N, CA and C atoms of all chains as a GROMACS GRO file, in nm:
protein
  624
    1MET      N    1  15.641   9.394  15.920
    1MET     CA    2  15.644   9.319  15.782
    1MET      C    3  15.672   9.184  15.806
    2VAL      N    4  15.758   9.149  15.890
    2VAL     CA    5  15.801   9.013  15.929
    2VAL      C    6  15.670   8.920  15.966
    3HIS      N    7  15.593   8.993  16.054
    3HIS     CA    8  15.474   8.942  16.100
    3HIS      C    9  15.376   8.924  15.998
    4ARG      N   10  15.371   9.009  15.904
    4ARG     CA   11  15.278   8.997  15.793
    4ARG      C   12  15.306   8.886  15.681
    5ILE      N   13  15.449   8.889  15.654
    5ILE     CA   14  15.495   8.794  15.567
    5ILE      C   15  15.495   8.640  15.618
    6SER      N   16  15.519   8.633  15.738
    6SER     CA   17  15.501   8.499  15.812
    6SER      C   18  15.369   8.445  15.817
    7GLY      N   19  15.273   8.546  15.848
    7GLY     CA   20  15.125   8.514  15.846
    7GLY      C   21  15.070   8.458  15.713
    8LEU      N   22  15.122   8.556  15.603
    8LEU     CA   23  15.077   8.514  15.475
    8LEU      C   24  15.125   8.380  15.428
    9ALA      N   25  15.246   8.341  15.466
    9ALA     CA   26  15.304   8.208  15.438
    9ALA      C   27  15.238   8.112  15.517
   10LEU      N   28  15.197   8.116  15.633
   10LEU     CA   29  15.121   8.024  15.707
   10LEU      C   30  14.978   8.008  15.655
   11ALA      N   31  14.915   8.117  15.625
   11ALA     CA   32  14.783   8.103  15.558
   11ALA      C   33  14.789   8.023  15.425
   12ILE      N   34  14.892   8.033  15.357
   12ILE     CA   35  14.902   7.969  15.232
   12ILE      C   36  14.941   7.799  15.258
   13PHE      N   37  14.993   7.782  15.363
   13PHE     CA   38  15.034   7.654  15.397
   13PHE      C   39  14.924   7.582  15.476
   14LEU      N   40  14.830   7.661  15.549
   14LEU     CA   41  14.720   7.584  15.624
   14LEU      C   42  14.625   7.495  15.532
   15PRO      N   43  14.580   7.534  15.437
   15PRO     CA   44  14.496   7.448  15.363
   15PRO      C   45  14.568   7.295  15.320
   16LEU      N   46  14.693   7.324  15.290
   16LEU     CA   47  14.764   7.196  15.269
   16LEU      C   48  14.780   7.108  15.373
   17HIS      N   49  14.811   7.168  15.501
   17HIS     CA   50  14.822   7.096  15.626
   17HIS      C   51  14.689   7.022  15.651
   18PHE      N   52  14.572   7.100  15.646
   18PHE     CA   53  14.450   7.030  15.659
   18PHE      C   54  14.419   6.942  15.560
   19LEU      N   55  14.449   6.940  15.440
   19LEU     CA   56  14.431   6.841  15.344
   19LEU      C   57  14.515   6.707  15.370
   20THR      N   58  14.622   6.738  15.413
   20THR     CA   59  14.707   6.625  15.463
   20THR      C   60  14.653   6.538  15.565
   21LEU      N   61  14.625   6.610  15.676
   21LEU     CA   62  14.558   6.538  15.788
   21LEU      C   63  14.431   6.483  15.755
   22GLY      N   64  14.359   6.535  15.667
   22GLY     CA   65  14.233   6.482  15.600
   22GLY      C   66  14.243   6.348  15.538
   23LEU      N   67  14.372   6.330  15.510
   23LEU     CA   68  14.404   6.194  15.422
   23LEU      C   69  14.366   6.063  15.522
   24ALA      N   70  14.372   6.092  15.645
   24ALA     CA   71  14.326   5.990  15.747
   24ALA      C   72  14.199   5.940  15.729
   25ILE      N   73  14.104   6.024  15.660
   25ILE     CA   74  13.959   5.983  15.639
   25ILE      C   75  13.976   5.852  15.549
   26GLU      N   76  14.078   5.852  15.456
   26GLU     CA   77  14.088   5.731  15.364
   26GLU      C   78  14.159   5.610  15.427
   27GLY      N   79  14.202   5.623  15.558
   27GLY     CA   80  14.268   5.523  15.623
   27GLY      C   81  14.413   5.573  15.668
   28GLU      N   82  14.450   5.491  15.769
   28GLU     CA   83  14.580   5.517  15.833
   28GLU      C   84  14.705   5.504  15.730
   29ALA      N   85  14.682   5.409  15.632
   29ALA     CA   86  14.793   5.371  15.528
   29ALA      C   87  14.806   5.488  15.437
   30ARG      N   88  14.699   5.559  15.406
   30ARG     CA   89  14.704   5.673  15.303
   30ARG      C   90  14.774   5.779  15.380
   31LEU      N   91  14.755   5.825  15.508
   31LEU     CA   92  14.832   5.912  15.574
   31LEU      C   93  14.981   5.870  15.578
   32GLU      N   94  14.998   5.760  15.617
   32GLU     CA   95  15.139   5.691  15.632
   32GLU      C   96  15.214   5.712  15.516
   33SER      N   97  15.153   5.685  15.411
   33SER     CA   98  15.220   5.695  15.260
   33SER      C   99  15.262   5.834  15.239
   34PHE      N  100  15.174   5.934  15.275
   34PHE     CA  101  15.201   6.067  15.264
   34PHE      C  102  15.328   6.108  15.346
   35LEU      N  103  15.310   6.061  15.482
   35LEU     CA  104  15.430   6.089  15.563
   35LEU      C  105  15.572   6.050  15.518
   36ARG      N  106  15.558   5.933  15.453
   36ARG     CA  107  15.688   5.878  15.403
   36ARG      C  108  15.743   5.954  15.297
   37TRP      N  109  15.657   5.998  15.196
   37TRP     CA  110  15.684   6.088  15.110
   37TRP      C  111  15.762   6.233  15.151
   38SER      N  112  15.709   6.271  15.267
   38SER     CA  113  15.744   6.398  15.331
   38SER      C  114  15.879   6.384  15.402
   39ASP      N  115  15.933   6.257  15.400
   39ASP     CA  116  16.085   6.231  15.463
   39ASP      C  117  16.180   6.310  15.386
   40GLN      N  118  16.164   6.336  15.238
   40GLN     CA  119  16.243   6.403  15.157
   40GLN      C  120  16.327   6.514  15.225
   41PRO      N  121  16.447   6.517  15.213
   41PRO     CA  122  16.524   6.646  15.274
   41PRO      C  123  16.465   6.774  15.234
   42LEU      N  124  16.425   6.798  15.121
   42LEU     CA  125  16.342   6.920  15.073
   42LEU      C  126  16.242   6.958  15.155
   43VAL      N  127  16.132   6.843  15.175
   43VAL     CA  128  16.015   6.877  15.250
   43VAL      C  129  16.048   6.886  15.389
   44LYS      N  130  16.162   6.820  15.435
   44LYS     CA  131  16.195   6.839  15.583
   44LYS      C  132  16.247   7.005  15.602
   45ALA      N  133  16.313   7.020  15.517
   45ALA     CA  134  16.363   7.186  15.513
   45ALA      C  135  16.260   7.273  15.510
   46ALA      N  136  16.153   7.239  15.425
   46ALA     CA  137  16.036   7.341  15.425
   46ALA      C  138  15.964   7.334  15.560
   47GLU      N  139  15.958   7.215  15.617
   47GLU     CA  140  15.898   7.205  15.768
   47GLU      C  141  15.976   7.284  15.847
   48ILE      N  142  16.101   7.279  15.858
   48ILE     CA  143  16.181   7.367  15.954
   48ILE      C  144  16.155   7.512  15.922
   49GLY      N  145  16.136   7.554  15.808
   49GLY     CA  146  16.112   7.692  15.770
   49GLY      C  147  15.971   7.730  15.829
   50LEU      N  148  15.877   7.624  15.819
   50LEU     CA  149  15.744   7.656  15.874
   50LEU      C  150  15.744   7.683  16.036
   51VAL      N  151  15.818   7.586  16.087
   51VAL     CA  152  15.825   7.588  16.232
   51VAL      C  153  15.883   7.720  16.286
   52PHE      N  154  15.994   7.777  16.200
   52PHE     CA  155  16.056   7.914  16.220
   52PHE      C  156  15.947   8.016  16.203
   53LEU      N  157  15.878   8.019  16.093
   53LEU     CA  158  15.763   8.120  16.085
   53LEU      C  159  15.658   8.109  16.178
   54PHE      N  160  15.610   7.992  16.208
   54PHE     CA  161  15.501   7.976  16.306
   54PHE      C  162  15.549   8.027  16.447
   55THR      N  163  15.678   8.015  16.478
   55THR     CA  164  15.722   8.063  16.604
   55THR      C  165  15.735   8.230  16.599
   56VAL      N  166  15.795   8.261  16.490
   56VAL     CA  167  15.806   8.402  16.469
   56VAL      C  168  15.684   8.483  16.473
   57HIS      N  169  15.575   8.422  16.397
   57HIS     CA  170  15.448   8.468  16.406
   57HIS      C  171  15.385   8.479  16.542
   58LEU      N  172  15.402   8.366  16.622
   58LEU     CA  173  15.344   8.356  16.761
   58LEU      C  174  15.416   8.476  16.838
   59LEU      N  175  15.548   8.502  16.826
   59LEU     CA  176  15.621   8.587  16.910
   59LEU      C  177  15.588   8.717  16.873
   60GLY      N  178  15.573   8.741  16.732
   60GLY     CA  179  15.551   8.875  16.682
   60GLY      C  180  15.398   8.926  16.729
   61GLY      N  181  15.320   8.812  16.732
   61GLY     CA  182  15.168   8.850  16.779
   61GLY      C  183  15.169   8.880  16.923
   62LEU      N  184  15.255   8.803  16.987
   62LEU     CA  185  15.254   8.818  17.142
   62LEU      C  186  15.309   8.972  17.174
   63ARG      N  187  15.402   9.000  17.094
   63ARG     CA  188  15.452   9.132  17.106
   63ARG      C  189  15.352   9.251  17.087
   64ILE      N  190  15.261   9.231  16.970
   64ILE     CA  191  15.162   9.321  16.935
   64ILE      C  192  15.084   9.341  17.044
   65LEU      N  193  15.030   9.225  17.103
   65LEU     CA  194  14.932   9.216  17.212
   65LEU      C  195  14.985   9.288  17.327
   66VAL      N  196  15.110   9.274  17.381
   66VAL     CA  197  15.175   9.341  17.495
   66VAL      C  198  15.176   9.500  17.458
   67ILE      N  199  15.227   9.522  17.342
   67ILE     CA  200  15.232   9.678  17.310
   67ILE      C  201  15.088   9.750  17.326
   68GLU      N  202  14.999   9.685  17.258
   68GLU     CA  203  14.856   9.738  17.267
   68GLU      C  204  14.792   9.728  17.400
   69ASN      N  205  14.816   9.629  17.496
   69ASN     CA  206  14.747   9.628  17.604
   69ASN      C  207  14.815   9.640  17.730
   70PHE      N  208  14.952   9.686  17.731
   70PHE     CA  209  15.016   9.711  17.843
   70PHE      C  210  15.091   9.845  17.830
   71ASP      N  211  15.146   9.899  17.935
   71ASP     CA  212  15.234  10.014  17.936
   71ASP      C  213  15.355   9.986  17.839
   72TRP      N  214  15.394  10.108  17.756
   72TRP     CA  215  15.509  10.105  17.687
   72TRP      C  216  15.633  10.073  17.759
   73ARG      N  217  15.712   9.985  17.699
   73ARG     CA  218  15.841   9.950  17.767
   73ARG      C  219  15.954   9.992  17.666
   74ASP      N  220  16.065  10.043  17.733
   74ASP     CA  221  16.181  10.057  17.651
   74ASP      C  222  16.241   9.938  17.597
   75GLY      N  223  16.321   9.933  17.484
   75GLY     CA  224  16.385   9.813  17.449
   75GLY      C  225  16.294   9.737  17.360
   76GLN      N  226  16.205   9.791  17.271
   76GLN     CA  227  16.120   9.719  17.172
   76GLN      C  228  16.204   9.651  17.075
   77LYS      N  229  16.315   9.704  17.025
   77LYS     CA  230  16.375   9.659  16.929
   77LYS      C  231  16.455   9.514  16.994
   78GLN      N  232  16.491   9.519  17.100
   78GLN     CA  233  16.571   9.432  17.163
   78GLN      C  234  16.465   9.294  17.179
   79LEU      N  235  16.339   9.347  17.236
   79LEU     CA  236  16.239   9.232  17.232
   79LEU      C  237  16.219   9.153  17.104
   80ALA      N  238  16.214   9.234  16.992
   80ALA     CA  239  16.194   9.201  16.851
   80ALA      C  240  16.320   9.105  16.837
   81ALA      N  241  16.442   9.152  16.853
   81ALA     CA  242  16.542   9.064  16.810
   81ALA      C  243  16.539   8.926  16.923
   82LEU      N  244  16.509   8.952  17.027
   82LEU     CA  245  16.489   8.828  17.116
   82LEU      C  246  16.393   8.721  17.050
   83ALA      N  247  16.275   8.779  16.999
   83ALA     CA  248  16.182   8.695  16.939
   83ALA      C  249  16.237   8.633  16.820
   84ALA      N  250  16.322   8.689  16.747
   84ALA     CA  251  16.369   8.628  16.617
   84ALA      C  252  16.474   8.522  16.654
   85ALA      N  253  16.559   8.556  16.774
   85ALA     CA  254  16.672   8.460  16.813
   85ALA      C  255  16.583   8.343  16.880
   86LEU      N  256  16.485   8.352  16.945
   86LEU     CA  257  16.408   8.251  17.000
   86LEU      C  258  16.350   8.152  16.893
   87SER      N  259  16.292   8.212  16.784
   87SER     CA  260  16.252   8.169  16.678
   87SER      C  261  16.359   8.062  16.614
   88GLY      N  262  16.470   8.128  16.596
   88GLY     CA  263  16.573   8.055  16.516
   88GLY      C  264  16.616   7.934  16.616
   89ILE      N  265  16.612   7.957  16.753
   89ILE     CA  266  16.654   7.840  16.824
   89ILE      C  267  16.559   7.732  16.812
   90VAL      N  268  16.428   7.762  16.817
   90VAL     CA  269  16.322   7.651  16.814
   90VAL      C  270  16.327   7.583  16.671
   91ALA      N  271  16.353   7.669  16.558
   91ALA     CA  272  16.367   7.608  16.431
   91ALA      C  273  16.495   7.518  16.411
   92PHE      N  274  16.581   7.565  16.476
   92PHE     CA  275  16.737   7.481  16.493
   92PHE      C  276  16.713   7.368  16.576
   93ALA      N  277  16.642   7.369  16.683
   93ALA     CA  278  16.610   7.248  16.759
   93ALA      C  279  16.538   7.140  16.669
   94PHE      N  280  16.437   7.200  16.594
   94PHE     CA  281  16.359   7.117  16.528
   94PHE      C  282  16.441   7.047  16.409
   95LEU      N  283  16.522   7.132  16.343
   95LEU     CA  284  16.621   7.077  16.242
   95LEU      C  285  16.707   6.949  16.303
   96VAL      N  286  16.755   6.979  16.418
   96VAL     CA  287  16.838   6.882  16.478
   96VAL      C  288  16.762   6.740  16.490
   97ARG      N  289  16.625   6.771  16.529
   97ARG     CA  290  16.533   6.638  16.565
   97ARG      C  291  16.494   6.581  16.433
   98VAL      N  292  16.472   6.664  16.317
   98VAL     CA  293  16.427   6.573  16.208
   98VAL      C  294  16.523   6.521  16.117
   99PHE      N  295  16.652   6.577  16.119
   99PHE     CA  296  16.764   6.519  16.046
   99PHE      C  297  16.854   6.428  16.118
  100MET      N  298  14.092   9.851  15.865
  100MET     CA  299  14.035   9.733  15.940
  100MET      C  300  13.935   9.806  16.032
  101ASN      N  301  13.804   9.763  16.026
  101ASN     CA  302  13.708   9.821  16.126
  101ASN      C  303  13.724   9.767  16.264
  102VAL      N  304  13.657   9.827  16.350
  102VAL     CA  305  13.690   9.790  16.499
  102VAL      C  306  13.633   9.654  16.537
  103ARG      N  307  13.514   9.604  16.453
  103ARG     CA  308  13.473   9.488  16.493
  103ARG      C  309  13.574   9.375  16.440
  104LEU      N  310  13.638   9.400  16.325
  104LEU     CA  311  13.735   9.310  16.264
  104LEU      C  312  13.857   9.306  16.345
  105TYR      N  313  13.899   9.432  16.396
  105TYR     CA  314  14.019   9.430  16.480
  105TYR      C  315  14.004   9.366  16.604
  106LEU      N  316  13.879   9.367  16.678
  106LEU     CA  317  13.867   9.306  16.794
  106LEU      C  318  13.869   9.155  16.771
  107TRP      N  319  13.800   9.098  16.675
  107TRP     CA  320  13.805   8.948  16.639
  107TRP      C  321  13.947   8.919  16.614
  108GLN      N  322  14.043   9.000  16.542
  108GLN     CA  323  14.158   8.961  16.510
  108GLN      C  324  14.244   8.940  16.634
  109ARG      N  325  14.239   9.034  16.727
  109ARG     CA  326  14.314   9.027  16.857
  109ARG      C  327  14.262   8.917  16.952
  110THR      N  328  14.137   8.910  16.944
  110THR     CA  329  14.073   8.797  17.036
  110THR      C  330  14.102   8.678  17.000
  111THR      N  331  14.101   8.629  16.874
  111THR     CA  332  14.151   8.508  16.823
  111THR      C  333  14.298   8.478  16.848
  112ALA      N  334  14.362   8.605  16.829
  112ALA     CA  335  14.516   8.575  16.845
  112ALA      C  336  14.547   8.532  17.006
  113ALA      N  337  14.469   8.621  17.091
  113ALA     CA  338  14.509   8.582  17.236
  113ALA      C  339  14.439   8.445  17.268
  114VAL      N  340  14.347   8.386  17.206
  114VAL     CA  341  14.289   8.245  17.223
  114VAL      C  342  14.394   8.152  17.181
  115MET      N  343  14.459   8.195  17.065
  115MET     CA  344  14.554   8.100  16.999
  115MET      C  345  14.686   8.088  17.053
  116ALA      N  346  14.734   8.206  17.126
  116ALA     CA  347  14.870   8.198  17.172
  116ALA      C  348  14.901   8.084  17.259
  117PRO      N  349  14.827   8.047  17.352
  117PRO     CA  350  14.855   7.920  17.423
  117PRO      C  351  14.838   7.791  17.345
  118LEU      N  352  14.736   7.795  17.240
  118LEU     CA  353  14.733   7.680  17.150
  118LEU      C  354  14.860   7.645  17.078
  119VAL      N  355  14.903   7.770  17.031
  119VAL     CA  356  15.029   7.765  16.935
  119VAL      C  357  15.140   7.696  17.010
  120VAL      N  358  15.164   7.760  17.144
  120VAL     CA  359  15.260   7.688  17.233
  120VAL      C  360  15.248   7.539  17.224
  121VAL      N  361  15.130   7.496  17.269
  121VAL     CA  362  15.112   7.355  17.302
  121VAL      C  363  15.119   7.286  17.158
  122HIS      N  364  15.089   7.352  17.041
  122HIS     CA  365  15.095   7.276  16.910
  122HIS      C  366  15.244   7.266  16.890
  123ILE      N  367  15.328   7.357  16.904
  123ILE     CA  368  15.473   7.342  16.879
  123ILE      C  369  15.531   7.240  16.966
  124ALA      N  370  15.492   7.225  17.086
  124ALA     CA  371  15.529   7.132  17.190
  124ALA      C  372  15.489   6.983  17.120
  125VAL      N  373  15.376   6.980  17.077
  125VAL     CA  374  15.332   6.839  17.013
  125VAL      C  375  15.411   6.826  16.891
  126ILE      N  376  15.455   6.926  16.800
  126ILE     CA  377  15.530   6.887  16.693
  126ILE      C  378  15.665   6.826  16.725
  127PHE      N  379  15.729   6.877  16.817
  127PHE     CA  380  15.851   6.841  16.891
  127PHE      C  381  15.838   6.691  16.936
  128TYR      N  382  15.735   6.672  17.010
  128TYR     CA  383  15.695   6.543  17.080
  128TYR      C  384  15.677   6.436  16.981
  129ALA      N  385  15.597   6.477  16.871
  129ALA     CA  386  15.547   6.394  16.764
  129ALA      C  387  15.663   6.344  16.661
  130THR      N  388  15.773   6.428  16.656
  130THR     CA  389  15.873   6.403  16.576
  130THR      C  390  16.002   6.338  16.639
  131ARG      N  391  15.986   6.310  16.762
  131ARG     CA  392  16.100   6.260  16.839
  131ARG      C  393  16.158   6.129  16.791
  132HIS      N  394  16.075   6.042  16.724
  132HIS     CA  395  16.127   5.917  16.654
  132HIS      C  396  16.087   5.912  16.506
  133GLY      N  397  16.056   6.031  16.449
  133GLY     CA  398  16.001   6.043  16.314
  133GLY      C  399  15.845   6.043  16.336
  134LEU      N  400  15.801   6.111  16.227
  134LEU     CA  401  15.641   6.107  16.221
  134LEU      C  402  15.588   5.975  16.162
  135SER      N  403  15.478   5.914  16.243
  135SER     CA  404  15.414   5.804  16.168
  135SER      C  405  15.248   5.824  16.202
  136ALA      N  406  15.198   5.766  16.100
  136ALA     CA  407  15.042   5.781  16.099
  136ALA      C  408  14.992   5.718  16.224
  137ALA      N  409  15.051   5.593  16.262
  137ALA     CA  410  15.006   5.509  16.371
  137ALA      C  411  15.028   5.579  16.506
  138ASP      N  412  15.131   5.670  16.522
  138ASP     CA  413  15.166   5.719  16.643
  138ASP      C  414  15.056   5.856  16.651
  139ILE      N  415  15.031   5.917  16.547
  139ILE     CA  416  14.955   6.033  16.548
  139ILE      C  417  14.815   5.980  16.596
  140LEU      N  418  14.767   5.888  16.514
  140LEU     CA  419  14.618   5.840  16.504
  140LEU      C  420  14.600   5.779  16.665
  141SER      N  421  14.697   5.708  16.721
  141SER     CA  422  14.684   5.642  16.835
  141SER      C  423  14.670   5.758  16.947
  142ARG      N  424  14.724   5.874  16.936
  142ARG     CA  425  14.705   5.985  17.028
  142ARG      C  426  14.578   6.051  17.021
  143THR      N  427  14.534   6.066  16.885
  143THR     CA  428  14.407   6.140  16.878
  143THR      C  429  14.264   6.075  16.860
  144ARG      N  430  14.287   5.953  16.801
  144ARG     CA  431  14.158   5.883  16.785
  144ARG      C  432  14.068   5.854  16.903
  145GLY      N  433  13.938   5.886  16.907
  145GLY     CA  434  13.861   5.882  17.031
  145GLY      C  435  13.887   5.982  17.153
  146SER      N  436  13.982   6.072  17.107
  146SER     CA  437  14.007   6.174  17.218
  146SER      C  438  13.924   6.293  17.226
  147ILE      N  439  13.839   6.321  17.314
  147ILE     CA  440  13.738   6.433  17.317
  147ILE      C  441  13.838   6.547  17.344
  148ALA      N  442  13.931   6.538  17.430
  148ALA     CA  443  14.026   6.665  17.460
  148ALA      C  444  14.099   6.702  17.336
  149TRP      N  445  14.154   6.628  17.252
  149TRP     CA  446  14.208   6.676  17.133
  149TRP      C  447  14.105   6.725  17.027
  150ALA      N  448  14.002   6.662  17.027
  150ALA     CA  449  13.897   6.728  16.934
  150ALA      C  450  13.857   6.862  16.975
  151ALA      N  451  13.842   6.894  17.108
  151ALA     CA  452  13.808   7.025  17.147
  151ALA      C  453  13.925   7.117  17.120
  152PHE      N  454  14.049   7.060  17.171
  152PHE     CA  455  14.153   7.149  17.148
  152PHE      C  456  14.169   7.197  17.000
  153TYR      N  457  14.182   7.098  16.912
  153TYR     CA  458  14.199   7.122  16.763
  153TYR      C  459  14.078   7.200  16.704
  154GLY      N  460  13.951   7.166  16.741
  154GLY     CA  461  13.838   7.221  16.713
  154GLY      C  462  13.833   7.373  16.719
  155VAL      N  463  13.873   7.406  16.859
  155VAL     CA  464  13.885   7.556  16.897
  155VAL      C  465  13.999   7.611  16.798
  156PHE      N  466  14.108   7.552  16.784
  156PHE     CA  467  14.202   7.601  16.723
  156PHE      C  468  14.159   7.638  16.569
  157VAL      N  469  14.107   7.537  16.518
  157VAL     CA  470  14.066   7.556  16.365
  157VAL      C  471  13.976   7.672  16.346
  158LEU      N  472  13.888   7.688  16.441
  158LEU     CA  473  13.792   7.798  16.416
  158LEU      C  474  13.864   7.929  16.445
  159ALA      N  475  13.946   7.939  16.547
  159ALA     CA  476  14.008   8.069  16.588
  159ALA      C  477  14.093   8.103  16.469
  160VAL      N  478  14.181   8.006  16.402
  160VAL     CA  479  14.274   8.030  16.299
  160VAL      C  480  14.202   8.061  16.171
  161SER      N  481  14.089   8.019  16.142
  161SER     CA  482  14.008   8.036  16.024
  161SER      C  483  13.975   8.198  16.031
  162ILE      N  484  13.932   8.230  16.140
  162ILE     CA  485  13.881   8.375  16.150
  162ILE      C  486  14.004   8.468  16.146
  163HIS      N  487  14.099   8.425  16.209
  163HIS     CA  488  14.233   8.514  16.225
  163HIS      C  489  14.296   8.531  16.095
  164ALA      N  490  14.312   8.409  16.029
  164ALA     CA  491  14.369   8.411  15.896
  164ALA      C  492  14.298   8.492  15.784
  165ALA      N  493  14.166   8.466  15.801
  165ALA     CA  494  14.090   8.543  15.704
  165ALA      C  495  14.095   8.701  15.707
  166ILE      N  496  14.111   8.724  15.833
  166ILE     CA  497  14.110   8.885  15.856
  166ILE      C  498  14.239   8.931  15.827
  167GLY      N  499  14.343   8.848  15.839
  167GLY     CA  500  14.490   8.894  15.812
  167GLY      C  501  14.509   8.896  15.667
  168VAL      N  502  14.447   8.804  15.586
  168VAL     CA  503  14.450   8.805  15.425
  168VAL      C  504  14.375   8.919  15.389
  169ARG      N  505  14.263   8.943  15.445
  169ARG     CA  506  14.182   9.065  15.405
  169ARG      C  507  14.278   9.195  15.423
  170ASN      N  508  14.342   9.199  15.536
  170ASN     CA  509  14.422   9.325  15.540
  170ASN      C  510  14.534   9.340  15.432
  171VAL      N  511  14.592   9.232  15.412
  171VAL     CA  512  14.679   9.221  15.298
  171VAL      C  513  14.642   9.254  15.155
  172LEU      N  514  14.539   9.189  15.127
  172LEU     CA  515  14.467   9.221  15.005
  172LEU      C  516  14.420   9.357  14.981
  173SER      N  517  14.360   9.414  15.083
  173SER     CA  518  14.311   9.558  15.083
  173SER      C  519  14.425   9.653  15.074
  174GLU      N  520  14.538   9.619  15.142
  174GLU     CA  521  14.652   9.724  15.134
  174GLU      C  522  14.740   9.699  15.021
  175TRP      N  523  14.763   9.580  14.979
  175TRP     CA  524  14.855   9.541  14.869
  175TRP      C  525  14.815   9.518  14.738
  176THR      N  526  14.675   9.523  14.717
  176THR     CA  527  14.629   9.490  14.592
  176THR      C  528  14.520   9.602  14.554
  177PRO      N  529  14.487   9.619  14.425
  177PRO     CA  530  14.397   9.722  14.386
  177PRO      C  531  14.245   9.671  14.391
  178LEU      N  532  14.224   9.560  14.438
  178LEU     CA  533  14.105   9.488  14.430
  178LEU      C  534  13.997   9.572  14.517
  179PRO      N  535  13.882   9.605  14.460
  179PRO     CA  536  13.775   9.655  14.529
  179PRO      C  537  13.731   9.587  14.669
  180GLU      N  538  13.684   9.665  14.745
  180GLU     CA  539  13.666   9.622  14.889
  180GLU      C  540  13.579   9.492  14.886
  181ARG      N  541  13.471   9.496  14.806
  181ARG     CA  542  13.365   9.405  14.821
  181ARG      C  543  13.418   9.267  14.767
  182ARG      N  544  13.512   9.285  14.650
  182ARG     CA  545  13.568   9.164  14.606
  182ARG      C  546  13.657   9.104  14.713
  183VAL      N  547  13.729   9.176  14.781
  183VAL     CA  548  13.833   9.146  14.889
  183VAL      C  549  13.747   9.060  15.002
  184ASP      N  550  13.641   9.126  15.037
  184ASP     CA  551  13.558   9.068  15.140
  184ASP      C  552  13.510   8.927  15.094
  185ALA      N  553  13.445   8.920  14.975
  185ALA     CA  554  13.407   8.787  14.913
  185ALA      C  555  13.502   8.692  14.918
  186CYS      N  556  13.634   8.708  14.871
  186CYS     CA  557  13.742   8.629  14.890
  186CYS      C  558  13.774   8.572  15.001
  187VAL      N  559  13.789   8.680  15.100
  187VAL     CA  560  13.833   8.637  15.246
  187VAL      C  561  13.723   8.552  15.312
  188VAL      N  562  13.595   8.585  15.284
  188VAL     CA  563  13.477   8.502  15.345
  188VAL      C  564  13.489   8.348  15.287
  189PHE      N  565  13.518   8.349  15.161
  189PHE     CA  566  13.550   8.210  15.096
  189PHE      C  567  13.661   8.149  15.156
  190PHE      N  568  13.767   8.220  15.175
  190PHE     CA  569  13.904   8.156  15.232
  190PHE      C  570  13.870   8.113  15.368
  191GLY      N  571  13.821   8.187  15.456
  191GLY     CA  572  13.783   8.155  15.578
  191GLY      C  573  13.687   8.043  15.605
  192LEU      N  574  13.586   8.024  15.514
  192LEU     CA  575  13.492   7.921  15.538
  192LEU      C  576  13.565   7.792  15.484
  193MET      N  577  13.658   7.801  15.371
  193MET     CA  578  13.723   7.696  15.321
  193MET      C  579  13.819   7.631  15.448
  194LEU      N  580  13.880   7.728  15.498
  194LEU     CA  581  13.981   7.690  15.613
  194LEU      C  582  13.906   7.617  15.716
  195ALA      N  583  13.786   7.678  15.758
  195ALA     CA  584  13.715   7.611  15.871
  195ALA      C  585  13.674   7.465  15.815
  196ALA      N  586  13.622   7.453  15.700
  196ALA     CA  587  13.578   7.322  15.658
  196ALA      C  588  13.685   7.234  15.642
  197LEU      N  589  13.789   7.261  15.584
  197LEU     CA  590  13.910   7.176  15.572
  197LEU      C  591  13.947   7.139  15.704
  198GLY      N  592  13.965   7.246  15.790
  198GLY     CA  593  14.039   7.219  15.925
  198GLY      C  594  13.935   7.121  16.010
  199LEU      N  595  13.806   7.144  16.011
  199LEU     CA  596  13.716   7.056  16.095
  199LEU      C  597  13.714   6.912  16.034
  200ARG      N  598  13.728   6.918  15.913
  200ARG     CA  599  13.733   6.789  15.831
  200ARG      C  600  13.851   6.709  15.871
  201ALA      N  601  13.982   6.786  15.884
  201ALA     CA  602  14.110   6.723  15.933
  201ALA      C  603  14.089   6.674  16.080
  202VAL      N  604  14.024   6.760  16.166
  202VAL     CA  605  14.019   6.724  16.291
  202VAL      C  606  13.929   6.588  16.298
  203ALA      N  607  13.824   6.586  16.220
  203ALA     CA  608  13.734   6.468  16.233
  203ALA      C  609  13.814   6.358  16.185
  204ALA      N  610  13.903   6.377  16.082
  204ALA     CA  611  13.982   6.270  16.021
  204ALA      C  612  14.076   6.192  16.136
  205VAL      N  613  14.142   6.286  16.210
  205VAL     CA  614  14.223   6.216  16.304
  205VAL      C  615  14.146   6.180  16.451
  206VAL      N  616  14.039   6.255  16.467
  206VAL     CA  617  13.976   6.216  16.604
  206VAL      C  618  13.876   6.100  16.597
  207LEU      N  619  13.800   6.094  16.497
  207LEU     CA  620  13.689   6.009  16.499
  207LEU      C  621  13.760   5.865  16.490
  208PRO      N  622  13.706   5.757  16.574
  208PRO     CA  623  13.750   5.628  16.563
  208PRO      C  624  13.722   5.550  16.427
   0.00000   0.00000   0.00000
């Protein structure tokens, strides 16, 4: 479920991300003005959430690929918890960096 | 999900895994002094390597996300399968078009 929700959120975010980068077609100043708008704390908070979801989805996906393609290992729950913890650390590191 | 879609889903996931790790590293690197358009474009403009990297990434994520959204729509909504297929084909093509446009925007000099 976590993998699905994070994937859905990323799928909703992706077109906006592409449209933002596409602003560079209109020139560097247009992209820069959007980036300055995105300095708002709420937007930064959303970005931190996205980095967390991105990492969760990556680690959840790796877990699925490992389960499907390699021998079963004990401690799947621990691996899932480790994935969540690692995602939290990455998102926290990003938080420290952007604020 | 049929076998063909399953294989596309897993193959694009495997292709993207290292790309996502690099992208997260780039996010951290790019935000070290705050994001700026000048910094981003100085890295990407005229770079064939970044064009190839993000070109592959966009195509893989368009396929991967479209199949994922298809699974969600077919399991969580009462929409008929043909309508779900039409929606996700549109979604995948839109993602690919917007994504490749974004790559062109940051890579072309």
